[in-house]
C-alpha positions in Angstrom: 0.0 0.0 0.0 1.4 3.4 -1.0 1.9 6.4 1.3 -1.1 8.1 -0.5 -3.3 5.1 0.3 -2.2 5.2 4.0 -2.9 8.9 4.2 -6.4 8.5 2.7 -7.2 5.6 5.0 -6.2 7.8 8.0 -8.4 10.6 6.7 -11.3 8.2 6.3 -10.9 7.0 9.9 -10.7 10.5 11.3 -13.7 11.6 9.2 -15.7 8.8 10.7 -14.7 9.8 14.2 -15.4 13.4 13.4 -18.9 12.6 12.1 -19.8 11.0 15.5 -18.4 14.0 17.4 -20.1 16.4 15.1 -23.4 14.7 15.7 -22.9 14.8 19.5 -21.9 18.5 19.3 -25.1 19.4 17.4 -27.2 17.4 19.9 -25.6 19.6 22.6 -26.4 22.6 20.5 -30.1 21.6 20.7 -29.9 22.0 24.4 -28.2 25.4 24.1 -31.0 26.5 21.6 -33.7 25.4 24.0 -32.1 27.3 26.9 -31.8 30.4 24.7 -35.4 30.2 23.7 -36.6 29.7 27.3 -34.4 32.5 28.7 -34.9 35.0 25.9 -31.2 34.9 24.9 -30.0 35.8 21.4 -28.4 33.2 19.1 -25.2 35.1 18.5 -22.9 35.4 21.6 -19.8 37.3 20.5 -17.9 36.9 23.8 -18.6 33.2 23.9 -17.4 32.6 20.4 -14.2 34.5 21.0 -13.5 32.5 24.2 -14.0 29.2 22.3 -11.6 30.2 19.5 -9.0 31.6 22.0 -9.1 28.4 24.1 -9.3 25.8 21.4 -6.8 27.3 19.0 -4.1 26.8 21.6 -4.5 23.0 21.2 -2.7 23.4 17.8 1.0 24.0 18.3 1.8 24.2 14.6 1.4 27.8 13.7 1.0 27.1 10.0 -2.0 24.9 10.7 -3.5 26.9 13.6 -4.9 29.6 11.3 -6.8 26.9 9.3 -8.1 25.4 12.5 -9.4 28.8 13.6 -11.3 29.0 10.3 -12.6 25.5 10.9 -13.9 26.6 14.4 -15.5 29.7 12.9 -17.3 27.6 10.2 -18.4 25.1 12.8 -19.9 27.8 15.0 -21.6 29.3 11.9 -23.3 26.0 11.3 -24.3 25.8 15.0 -25.9 29.3 14.7 -27.8 28.2 11.6 -29.1 25.1 13.3 -30.1 27.1 16.4 -31.9 29.6 14.1 -34.0 26.8 12.6 -34.9 25.5 16.1 -35.8 28.9 17.5 -37.4 30.4 14.5 -40.9 30.2 16.0 -39.9 32.2 19.0 -42.3 35.2 19.7 -40.8 38.3 21.1 -43.1 41.1 22.4 -42.4 44.8 22.8 -44.3 48.0 23.6 -44.8 50.4 20.7 -45.2 50.2 16.9 -43.0 49.0 14.1 -40.1 51.5 13.6 -40.1 52.7 17.2 -36.8 52.4 19.1 -38.2 49.4 21.1 -38.9 47.7 17.8 -35.4 48.5 16.6 -33.8 47.1 19.8 -35.9 43.9 19.6 -34.9 43.4 15.9 -31.2 43.8 16.8 -31.4 41.4 19.7 -33.6 38.8 18.0 -33.2 39.1 14.2 -34.5 35.6 13.6 -37.6 35.7 15.8 -41.2 36.9 15.3 -41.8 40.3 16.8 -45.2 41.2 18.3 -46.2 44.8 19.2 -48.3 45.6 22.2 -49.9 48.9 23.2 -48.2 49.3 26.6 -45.4 47.9 28.8 -47.8 45.9 31.0 -49.5 44.1 28.1 -46.1 43.2 26.6 -44.9 41.9 30.0 -47.9 39.8 30.8 -48.0 38.3 27.3 -44.8 36.5 28.5 -46.3 35.6 31.9 -49.3 34.0 30.2 -47.2 32.1 27.7 -48.5 34.1 24.7 -45.0 35.3 24.0 -41.6 33.6 24.8 -39.9 36.8 26.0 -40.3 40.6 25.8 -38.0 43.6 25.3 -38.7 46.6 27.4 -36.8 49.8 28.2 -35.5 50.2 31.7 -33.5 53.4 31.6 -32.8 56.4 29.3 -29.6 58.5 29.7 -31.7 61.7 29.6 -35.0 60.8 31.1 -33.7 58.3 33.7 -35.4 55.1 34.8 -38.6 53.8 33.2 -40.8 53.7 36.3 -43.6 51.4 34.9 -41.1 48.8 33.9 -39.3 49.0 37.2 -42.6 48.4 39.0 -43.3 45.3 36.8 -39.8 44.0 37.6 -40.5 44.3 41.3 -44.1 42.9 41.4 -43.9 40.5 38.5 -42.6 37.0 38.1 -40.3 37.3 35.1 -36.5 37.3 35.0 -34.1 39.7 33.3 -31.6 37.6 31.3 -30.0 40.3 29.2 -29.5 44.1 29.1 -28.8 45.9 25.9 -28.0 49.6 25.2 -29.3 51.3 22.0 -27.8 54.6 21.0 -30.7 57.0 20.1 -29.9 58.8 16.9 -32.5 61.3 15.7 -32.8 62.2 12.0 -34.9 64.6 10.0 -37.2 62.6 7.6 -39.2 64.1 4.8 -41.3 62.8 1.9 -39.7 61.9 -1.4 -38.6 65.0 -3.3 -38.5 67.3 -0.2 -35.5 69.4 0.6 -34.4 70.9 3.9 -35.4 74.3 2.7 -39.0 73.1 2.2 -39.5 72.2 5.8 -41.7 74.4 8.0 -43.1 71.9 10.6 -41.5 69.0 12.5 -43.4 66.3 14.2 -42.2 63.8 16.8 -42.4 62.5 20.4 -42.1 65.4 22.9 -38.8 63.9 24.2 -37.3 63.8 20.7 -38.4 67.4 20.1 -36.8 68.4 23.3 -33.5 66.6 22.5 -33.4 68.4 19.1 -34.7 71.8 20.4 -31.7 73.8 19.3 -31.7 72.4 15.8 -35.5 73.1 15.5 -35.0 76.7 16.8 -32.0 77.4 14.5 -34.0 76.3 11.4 -37.1 78.1 12.5 -39.3 75.0 12.4 -42.6 74.8 14.2 -42.7 71.6 16.5 -45.8 69.3 16.6 -46.1 66.6 19.2 -46.9 62.9 18.4 -47.3 59.8 20.6 -44.0 58.4 19.4 -41.3 58.8 16.7 -42.5 56.0 14.5 -46.1 57.3 14.4 -44.7 60.7 13.5 -42.9 59.2 10.5 -46.1 57.4 9.5 -48.1 60.6 9.7 -45.5 62.5 7.6 -45.7 59.8 4.9 -49.5 59.7 4.9 -49.9 63.5 4.5 -47.3 63.7 1.7 -46.6 67.4 2.5 -43.1 68.6 1.6 -43.4 71.2 4.4 -43.7 68.6 7.1 -40.8 66.5 8.4 -40.6 63.9 11.2 -37.8 63.4 13.7 -37.2 59.6 14.0 -34.7 56.9 13.3 -33.1 56.0 9.9 -34.8 52.6 10.2 -38.2 54.3 10.3 -37.3 56.2 7.1 -36.9 52.9 5.3 -40.1 51.6 6.7 -42.3 54.5 5.5 -40.3 55.3 2.4 -39.1 58.7 3.6 -35.9 60.5 2.8 -33.3 61.4 5.4 -32.9 65.1 5.0 -30.4 65.5 7.9 -28.5 63.0 10.1 -27.9 63.0 13.9 -29.7 66.2 14.7 -30.0 65.6 18.5 -27.9 67.9 20.6 -25.9 65.2 22.3 -24.4 62.0 20.9 -24.5 60.3 24.3 -28.3 59.8 24.3 -29.1 56.1 24.7 -31.7 53.7 26.1 -31.1 50.5 28.0 -33.4 47.6 27.2 -33.9 44.4 29.2 -35.0 41.0 28.0 -37.6 39.4 30.2 -38.5 35.7 30.2 -40.1 33.1 32.5 -36.9 31.1 33.1 -33.8 32.4 34.8 -30.5 32.2 32.9 -28.1 29.8 34.6 -25.4 30.0 32.0 -22.8 32.3 33.4 -20.1 34.2 31.6 -16.6 34.8 33.0 -16.3 35.7 36.6 -15.4 39.3 35.7 -18.3 39.9 33.3 -21.2 38.6 35.4 -23.8 41.1 36.6 -26.9 40.7 38.6 -30.0 42.8 39.6 -31.5 42.9 43.1 -34.8 44.4 44.3 -35.7 44.6 48.0 -37.6 46.4 50.7 -36.0 46.9 54.1 -37.3 46.4 57.6 -38.7 49.4 59.4 -35.7 49.7 61.8 -33.0 52.3 62.1 -30.1 51.8 59.7 -31.6 48.8 57.8 -31.0 50.3 54.3 -27.4 51.2 55.1 -26.7 47.8 56.6 -28.2 46.0 53.5 -26.1 48.0 51.2 -22.9 47.5 53.3 -23.4 43.7 53.1 -23.1 43.8 49.3 -19.8 45.7 49.4 -18.5 43.6 52.3 -18.6 40.5 50.1 -16.6 42.1 47.4 -19.5 43.0 45.0 -19.3 46.4 43.2 -22.6 48.2 43.0 -23.1 50.0 39.7 -26.5 51.5 40.5 -28.8 52.1 43.4 -32.3 53.5 43.0 -35.5 53.8 45.0 -39.1 53.7 43.9 -42.3 54.4 45.8 -44.6 51.4 46.5 -48.0 52.3 45.1 -50.0 50.3 47.7 -48.2 51.8 50.7 -47.8 55.5 51.1 -44.2 56.7 51.8 -42.8 53.2 51.6 -40.1 52.4 49.0 -38.4 49.5 47.3 -34.8 49.5 46.1 -33.1 48.5 42.9 -29.4 47.5 42.8 -27.2 46.6 39.8 -24.0 44.9 40.9 -21.0 43.2 39.3 -20.1 39.6 40.1 -21.7 36.2 40.3 -24.4 36.0 43.0 -24.9 32.3 42.3 -21.4 31.4 43.7 -21.0 30.3 47.3 -19.8 33.8 48.2 -22.9 35.2 46.6 -25.3 32.9 48.4 -23.8 33.9 51.7 -24.2 37.6 50.7 -27.9 37.1 49.9 -28.5 35.2 53.1 -27.0 38.0 55.1 -29.0 40.7 53.3 -32.2 38.9 54.0 -31.7 39.7 57.7 -32.3 43.4 56.9 -35.1 43.0 54.3 -38.8 42.2 54.3 -38.6 41.2 50.7 -35.5 40.3 48.6 -35.7 39.3 45.0 -32.9 38.4 42.5 -34.5 39.8 39.3 -31.8 39.0 36.8 -28.4 37.6 36.0 -26.6 38.3 32.8 -23.0 38.3 31.5 -22.6 41.6 29.6 -24.3 44.9 28.9 -24.3 44.8 25.0 -24.2 47.9 22.9 -26.5 47.6 19.9 -26.1 49.3 16.5 -28.8 51.8 15.9 -29.0 51.5 12.1 -29.5 48.2 10.4 -26.6 47.6 8.0 -27.8 44.3 6.7 
């Protein structure tokens, strides 16, 4: 038998072994896909893929072959994502608003392969998941200008869903007009009051008359329906595509730091942790009516080595002058250290709830480049 025959026989044996391993890997992928569907997690996990490539590529000591192995891993993970896409394709994701609104844009960025369902308000979107009508929902929890979204915070505190991901969407406002319109034609601008406020200097400098709308997407729709060259909407570039409008001017908001954080809520808590350094968790609690209870509860978090990134209070609607507290902290609260921390905090609280656990706060692209 020639060396060529020997080599081909070796390849055949390895291919047979690899086929079995590939099958086992894809069966494991099914479990991952099911977990992502239940927990409202996106298919693509950039940090996880990088970690897999960094770790596994070290097994190949021959540098001339390592680059090919990295490409092999990338192709393998691409097939994995395609398989997960097929398994998860029927997932329903709810959001509050209309198509083209920023909540819709965030949901599309997080779940590009899922079916998005619009609801008229935060509560309806939230309880569509509780009832099983939707698999998960995407709701805003904080805006860099307007602060926390109180209604969603209240749902987090009183409801049964878990936060398994937090995503930041940069809010970029654009001036949208009907086809053929020019900037010099515009006399009126229509948008949500907050968007009008964030673009106040631009509106004033151009002498436009502002008109309020319920949200930016509906403003764009009204502009398209009226077909008046003198009317422009302030909304996203995605909305321009949706309603066949032209972008007359880009990024007209006064600050480029305006952004909104969105949380993904689902019925099942995410137990897949990232690296120790990237884990984050959300706590909500009420403290006992004794002197120093709040300070003691907060001190417990720090004493166990957890770094608090945010602390907020919200009034409890059913009890006058009573408050609940919201904490975002870095670290893994599911570890033994974390369990001890939670047990100690309970001593100072009437109610303590771990609302969410996630690995990273992801920055979403505002404009769809696909």
